[in-house]
N, C-alpha and C positions, 0 to 999 in steps of 0.2 A: 539129893541136890538142894543146896541152900536157896532159899528164896527171900526176896525183899518184900516188905510190907508197906502198903500204901494206904493212906487214910482219906476219909472225905475232907473236902475243903469247904469250911463253912464259916462265914462271917470273919474271914482273915485268919483262920487258924485250922490246924488238923484236928479232926474229931473222929472218934470210933463210931461206927454204924451198928445198928441193932439188927439188921438183916444179915442173912447168911453171906459170909465173905465170898468174894469172886476169885476163882483160880484163873490167873492170866497165862495163856499158853503161847509159846513161840511156834508160829505156823510152819517154820522151817524144819523143826525138829520134833515137834509134838510134846516138848518138855514144859512143864509148869515152871515159870521163873519168878512169879510174883503172886502174892495175895493182896487183894484190895477190899477194904471195908465197903460195905454197901448200905444204902439208906432204906430203913423201913418207913412205913407210913407215918409213924411217930416222928422220925427224923425229918421227913419231908414238911410235916406241920411246923415243927420248930424252926427249920431253916426259912420257910416262907414268912413266918411271922417276923424273924429277925430282919429278913430283906425288906418286909413292908415297913418296919419300924425305921430302918435306915433311909428308905425312900421318903417317909413322912418327915424325917428330921431335916432333910434338905441339904445335907452335907454334900451330896452329889446331884440330886435332882434339881436343886436350885442354885447350884454353883454357876458362876458366870461361864459363858461358853469358852471363853479364852483359857479359863482354869481347866476345864474338861480337856480342851485341846492340848494344853501343856502336858497333862498326864498321859493322854494317848501317845504323844510324841516320846515321852519318857519310856512307855512300854515298848515302843518300836526300837528305840536305842538299846534297851536292855535286852530285848529279844535278839537283837543282832549279835550280842556278845555270848548268848547262851545257846546258839544254834548247834554246836557239836554235840552237846549232851542231849538235846531234844531230838536231834536227827538219830542218834544212836538208839534212843528209847523208842522212837517212832518205828524204826526199822524192826526192832525186836518184837514189838507187839503186833505189828501189821503183817510182817513178812514181805513188805515192799523192798525192792532192790534199792540199795543205798544210793546208787547213781540217781535214781528218781528223787529220793529224799533230799539229796544234795542240791537238786535243781528246784524242788518245790518249796521246801520249808523256808529258805531265805526270802522267798517272795512274800511271805506273810507280813513282813514289815510294811509293805505297801499299803495294806488295808488300814492299819492304825494311822499311818501319815496321811492317807487320803481323807479319812474322816475327820482327822484333826483339821486339815485344811478346809474341808467343807464347812465346819461349824464356825471356823474363823471368818469365813468370807460369805456365808449364806445371808442373802438379803430377803427380807420378808415384806409382803405387800402392804401398801396403804391403798384402800379401794376408794373409787369415786362414789360420792354420796351426794344426795340433794339437801340443800339447806346448810344450816350451821352445825354440821356433824363431821366428825373425824373418825374413820373406821380403819383399824389396823388388824392384821393377822398375826397371831403368834403360834408357836408350836410348843406343846407341852409334853413331857414324858408320860408314858402310860402308867407306869408303876412297876410291879414285879412282873417280869416276863420269863417264861420257860423256853428253853432251847434244847432240842433232842437231836443228837447227831449220830451218824452211822460209823461203821468200822472202817470204811475204805480210805477216807482222808480225814483222820481224827482232828489234826490241828488245823488244816485248811479250812474245812467246813465250820469248825468252831469259831475260828477267827473272823470268817465272813459274816457270822451272825453277831458275835460279840462286839465287834468294832462299831457298827451302826447303832447297836442298842445302847452301848455306853455313851457314844457321842451325843445321843438324844437325851441322856440323863436317867435312864432306867436303872433298876436293880435286876441283876441277871442271875438266874439259876440254871446251870447247864447239867443235863443228864447225858453223858457220853454212852456210847455202845458198851455193853458189859464185856465185849471182846477186846476193846481197846481203850480203857479209861485213863491210862496213866499219864500221857502227855497233857491231858487237859487238866489234871491236878497240878502238874508242875507249872502249867501256865498260870494257874491261880496264884501260886506262890510268887511267880515272877511279877505279876501285875501288882501285888501287894508291895513288893520291893520297889516298884517303880512309882508308888505314891497313890494307888488306888485305895480310897477309904474302905475300911473293914465293913462287910455287910453288903457291899455293892455287887460282888460277884462271888457265888459259891458253885461247887461242883458236887453233885450227888450221883456217885456210881450206883449202879443197881439194874435190875432187869425191868422189862416193860410192864408186866402184869402187876408188879408191886410198886416200885419206885416211880416209873413213868405214869402209871395210872393215878397214883396219889397226887403227882405233881400237877398234871394237866387238868384234874378235876377240881382242884382247889379253887374256891371262890375269889381269892385275892390275886390269882394269876390273870393278868390282863391281856397277855398275848402268848400265843404258843407258835414257835417256829420249829418245824421239823424237817430233817432231810432223812428219807428212808423209803420203804417199799410202799406201793399203793394201797394195799390192804391196811397196813398200820396207819397211813395217813388218813384213810376214811374213818377208821375207828377213832383216832385222836381228834379229828376235826368235829365228829359228832359230839364228843365230850366237851370240847372247848366251846362249841355253839351253845350248849345249855347254860353257860355262864356268860354268854355274849362276849366272849374273849376274841380278840383279833386272832386271825389264823393265816399263816404262811406255810406252804408245803412244796418242797422240791422232791418229786417222788420218782417213780420208775421211768425207764426209757428204752427204746429200741431203735437207736438212731440209724436212719438210712444214709448211705453215701453213694452218690451217683457219679459215675465217670463217663464223660462224653469223649468222642474221638479227638477233638482238639486238645485235649489235656496232654500234658507231658507224662507219659506213662510211668517213667521211673519216679517222678515226683509224686504221682498219685499213689504208687505202691508204697513209697516211704510214708505218705500221709495215712494210708489205710492202716499200715502196720502200727503207727503211732496211735491212731484213734481207736484201734481194736485191742492192742496188747499192752498199752501203758497200764500200770497198776494191775496187771495180770487180767485185764478186762473187767475189773471190778469198779466201774464208774458207770453212772446213770446216762452219760452221753457217749458211751463206747460205740464206736462204729461197728454195728453187728450185722447190718444188712447191706451188702455191697451189690449195687445195681450197675451193671457195665454194659455199654453199648456193644451189641454182638459182634461188630466188626473188629473190635479190639480185645474182646473177651479172652480168646486163646493166649495171646501174648501177655496179657495182663495177669491172667491166672498162673502162667508158667513163672513169671517174675515174683508174684506174691507167694507162690509155694516156695521158691528159693529163699525169699526173705524169711518166711516163717521157719524154714529149716535152719537158717543161720542163727536166728534167735534161739532156737531149740538146743543147738550145739553149745551155745554160750550161757545156758541157764546153770546157776550154781547157787552157793550160799548167798542170801541177801546182803550179807556183810562184805562180800567180795565186790570191789568197785568195778570189776570186769563183768560181773553177772548182768544179763540183760533183763531178767524177769524172775520174780519171786514166786512163792507158792500161793495158793488160795488161802483164805483166812482161817478156814476150819474144815474138819471132817464133814460137817453138815453141808458146807458150801461146795466141797468137792463132790459130795454125793448128789447135789442138785445138778451140777454141770453134767456129770456122767450120765444121770438119768435122762436129761434132755437130749444129750448126744446119741446115747444108745437108742432112744426112741426113734430118732430120725434115721439112724443106720437100720434098724429093724424095719422101718418103713420103706427103705430101698434107696436112700440118698447115697451119693458117692463121697467118700472121705479122700480129699485131695492130699491132706497130711494131717498128722496128729490123731485125735479121736480116742486115745487111751491114756490112762493115768501113767506118769513117769514113775519108773521103778529103777533100781540099780544105783549106779554111781554117776555123778556129773562128769561129763568129758572136760569140763572147765577146771574144776577144782576138787573132785572126788566127793562132793557133798552126797550124803546118802538120801536119795529121793524117797525111799520107802518110809522113812521116818516123818516126813513132812507131807504137805498136801499139794504136791506139784502136778500141774496138768499142762500139757504143751499147747503152743499155738496151733489152733485146729481150724481147717477150712473145709466146709461142706458144700457140695454143689448138687444139681439135679442128677437123679439116677436115670437108668435106662427107661423106667416105667413110673418114676416118682418125681414129681416137682417139689422142690424144697419148700415152696409157699404153702403146700398143703400140710406140712408138718407143724408140730407144736413150737419147734425152736425157731420158726419164722415169726411167731406171734409172742411168745413168752420170753421174758428177761432171763437169760442164763446167768448173768453176772460173773463171767469167766472169759478166757481167751478163745472164744469161739466165734467164727464169723460164717455167714452163708453168702454164697455169690450166685446171682441170677443175671441173666441177660434181657435186653430189651432192643427193640428196633427204632421206635418213634418216641419223641419227647412225652407225648401224652401217656404212653405206656409207662415210662419211667416215673412220672409223677404219680400215676396211679399206684405203682408198686411202693413208692416212698411213703404215701399216705395210707397204705393198708395196715394200720396199726391203731391200737387204742391209745397209744402214747404219742406224745408230741413235745419232747424236750429238745434234743439236739438234732441236727442234720447237716450234711455237707455236700457240696457240689464241686466237681473238679472240671474245669473248662477254661479255655483261653479266649472264648468269645464273650465279650463284655455284655452284649445284648442277651445272650443266652443265660448268663449268670443272673441278670436282673429278672428275666422272664421266669426262670425256674424257681428262683428264691421266693418270688411273690406267691407261687402256687403251693410251695411245700408247707404243710401244717406242722409247724414246730415254733417253740419259743426263741430258739437260737438257730441260726443258719450260718455256717461258715462257707466261704469260697476259696478254694485252693489252699486250705489249711484245716485244722481241726483241734478242738479242745482248747482254744485260746480263751484266757480268763484274765480280767483285769478289774480292779476295784471299781472303776467307773462304768463298766459294762454290764447291763442288766442280765441276770441268769435266772431263768425260770421257764416253766413249760405251760402247754395247753393240754386240752383233753384230759386224759388220766395220768398226766405227768405233774400235776399240781396246781397250786393257786399262788398268786403273787410272785415276786422275784427277789433274789438277793442282789447285792451290789448297787452301786450308784445312789443317786438321790432317792429313788423309789424305795429302797431298802431303809434309808434313814427316815423317810416320811412315814413308813409303816410302823415305826417304833414311836410315833408321835400322835397326838391328836391335836386338831386345829381349834384354837380359841380365837373368836372374833370379838374385838373390843370396840364399842361405839361411844364416843364422847360427844355430848351436845355443849358447844361453846358459846351459845347465845347469851346475851345478857339477861338479867332478870326481867328487865322491862319488856324486852322482846318476847320472852316466854309467857309472861302474864297477859300480854295482848294477843298472842297467836296460838298458844298451846294449852288452853284451858278447855278441855273436851266438853265438859259439863257446865259451861258458863251459861248464865241467863241470856235469853234472847236467841237470835238467829245469826247466821253468818258462816263463812267457810271455816273449817277446822282441818287440822292435819290428821291423816291416817297413814301410818307407815312411815 
């Protein structure tokens, strides 16, 4: 089978990499469809130096904010014209259903326009001072920043990081997942075409131990921004800390979703299905722990099983606009999901639906499931002698289309179950009682909490976790500020005569003098 070749994107052009090339696989068929050049430690060194030289030149870092805003808006306009090609490539490298990508990828335009508007309108403080002093605050870009993105939302997560970093005036080096590097490279080409100066943005595909390690430990990297698993985040944070580099991390999750009796059950079921099965469950905010008041548990579970069955019947090729869900990203990820589900089954939990890898042919379009990494929507509940909360899958992130359902009687029990996790990224509450929504959302330990919805995302809305789900947040003013450093400038505008009389600390004689 013929394959396409993709190159590193460095300082405004394609470059060959000195590391072993990456074979990019179609998760729906298992076929290798592209080869991608990868960066060695030597490539990383050269790219960082080029990015640093570009930063020091001031072509972007000292460009007026309106100039940077113009380029961000140009990127947004050009991105809107290239959506079909990017969506097609994103579907092929991720296995995500095209109906998902048709909805998600066009929204990326908003991040560039949001941060363009932000830097056009941002006001900076002039601080109150004593005496004849004028003190103002400015924000300066950090320098060369490293961004590490995962396989599940290659374009979305990259853009969420790139837009505020560029708005602030930094030079950016992106290391995408070795599983899905291709659309990030195409994004680099697009941004050059839109007017971004060479050297401001580079893409270095490669694996973590070689490319990623060389990048984050480089002394010229002033910030590391990662989305990934918690173990990787800890390791990268430790390296970045040695150089006193800024660090933002959006890491693992095990999102609880609580359903109270006042909720509209059909709406809640739709919300659970979306929160759990979008992206084949491969999101950090996936609704994986469904906590339902016991009075409504039987009817909700019945409806939820029916919804999962409907999705399963309509799984097919990701290229089919009628397909509801695609495969998992890789054989390794499929193995991880199967291992956690099998462990729970062996422990004695009940399988309400799913629980086994899909094989045979799709009912929808005849796609051969055995060639790809397909796993169906799966629902696990307590067994006759086993509580689901005692199994590994209650605690560990499966990163697949698997949910566990447990019951509760009182609010306090629901809150305790929701907070029974080392993670604290996303959470959701379904209720029609306003006071209950406020009360419960206050108690849930998470960086994001949705009420009567799930997985809502907007450029202005902070996105980050607590506990072992990370540090800092994406989106909004906070993300922009995190890519800057504050500079305070204080000007003394007193006359020379006033200063000679009042500000000679070591003058002869006694009398009051200034301090501070």
